[in-house]
C-alpha positions as CSV (number, residue, x, y, z in Angstrom):
1,X,92.0,-18.3,-7.2
2,X,88.3,-18.0,-7.7
3,X,88.6,-15.2,-10.1
4,X,91.2,-17.3,-12.1
5,X,88.6,-20.2,-12.3
6,X,85.8,-17.9,-13.5
7,X,88.0,-16.5,-16.2
8,X,89.0,-19.8,-17.3
9,X,85.5,-21.0,-17.6
10,X,84.5,-17.9,-19.5
11,X,87.3,-18.5,-21.9
12,X,86.6,-22.1,-22.5
13,X,82.8,-21.2,-23.0
14,X,83.7,-18.4,-25.5
15,X,85.9,-21.0,-27.4
16,X,83.5,-23.8,-27.5
17,X,80.7,-21.4,-28.7
18,X,82.6,-20.0,-31.7
19,X,81.8,-21.9,-35.0
20,X,83.4,-21.7,-38.4
21,X,82.2,-23.2,-41.7
22,X,84.4,-23.2,-44.7
23,X,83.2,-24.2,-48.4
24,X,84.2,-23.8,-52.0
25,X,81.9,-21.6,-54.1
26,X,81.7,-22.5,-57.8
27,X,81.7,-19.6,-60.3
28,X,78.1,-18.6,-61.0
29,X,76.8,-20.5,-58.1
30,X,74.9,-20.2,-54.7
31,X,75.6,-21.7,-51.3
32,X,73.2,-21.4,-48.5
33,X,73.4,-22.2,-44.8
34,X,70.1,-22.5,-42.6
35,X,69.6,-22.1,-38.9
36,X,66.6,-22.3,-36.8
37,X,66.8,-19.2,-34.3
38,X,64.5,-18.0,-31.6
39,X,62.9,-14.6,-31.3
40,X,65.0,-11.6,-30.2
41,X,68.5,-13.1,-30.9
42,X,71.3,-10.9,-32.0
43,X,73.0,-12.9,-34.8
44,X,76.6,-11.6,-35.7
45,X,78.9,-13.0,-38.2
46,X,82.2,-12.6,-40.0
47,X,83.1,-13.9,-43.5
48,X,86.2,-14.1,-45.3
49,X,86.0,-14.5,-49.2
50,X,89.1,-15.2,-51.4
51,X,88.9,-13.0,-54.2
52,X,89.2,-14.4,-57.8
53,X,89.7,-12.0,-60.7
54,X,86.3,-11.0,-62.5
55,X,84.1,-12.7,-59.8
56,X,81.9,-10.9,-57.5
57,X,80.2,-12.4,-54.5
58,X,77.0,-11.3,-53.1
59,X,75.6,-12.2,-49.6
60,X,72.0,-12.2,-48.3
61,X,70.3,-13.3,-45.2
62,X,66.4,-14.1,-45.4
63,X,63.8,-15.7,-43.4
64,X,61.1,-18.1,-44.5
65,X,58.9,-15.3,-45.8
66,X,61.8,-14.2,-48.1
67,X,62.2,-11.0,-46.0
68,X,65.8,-9.7,-46.5
69,X,67.6,-9.0,-43.3
70,X,71.0,-8.3,-44.9
71,X,71.6,-7.9,-48.5
72,X,75.2,-6.9,-49.7
73,X,76.5,-7.0,-53.0
74,X,80.2,-7.4,-54.3
75,X,81.3,-8.0,-50.8
76,X,84.9,-7.4,-49.9
77,X,87.4,-9.9,-48.8
78,X,86.4,-9.8,-45.3
79,X,83.4,-8.2,-43.5
80,X,80.9,-8.5,-40.7
81,X,77.0,-8.8,-40.6
82,X,74.6,-8.5,-37.7
83,X,70.7,-8.7,-37.4
84,X,68.4,-9.2,-34.6
85,X,65.5,-11.9,-35.2
86,X,62.1,-10.5,-34.7
87,X,60.3,-14.0,-34.6
88,X,61.2,-17.5,-34.1
89,X,62.1,-18.7,-37.8
90,X,64.5,-20.4,-40.0
91,X,67.0,-18.1,-41.2
92,X,69.3,-18.6,-44.4
93,X,72.4,-17.0,-45.3
94,X,73.7,-17.3,-49.0
95,X,76.7,-16.4,-50.8
96,X,76.4,-16.0,-54.6
97,X,79.3,-16.1,-57.1
98,X,78.6,-13.8,-60.2
99,X,80.9,-14.1,-63.1
100,X,80.2,-11.9,-66.0
101,X,79.7,-14.0,-69.4
102,X,82.7,-12.6,-71.1
103,X,84.9,-14.3,-68.4
104,X,85.6,-17.8,-68.0
105,X,84.1,-19.2,-64.8
């Protein structure tokens, strides 16, 4: 019975710690999220992008000194990223929509 209680507490803790953010990204626009994170923290994330014809989406993660921790161009529909913080700082993750001029955005 103690094992069952421990597993139940673990599952509840994992469910409560998961977060999801959903937003609409206009053509040729940029959306960013910021988070203050302590030093030596492993940050992992997953993304899901709805593909629109003739639109590319880039993703980058930076700190306050504009150091790029993750930089991906033309990301696919789904993906993952991870980085470890080397200092206490505010980190920014941005998604950038790019539609070429010959196509309507």
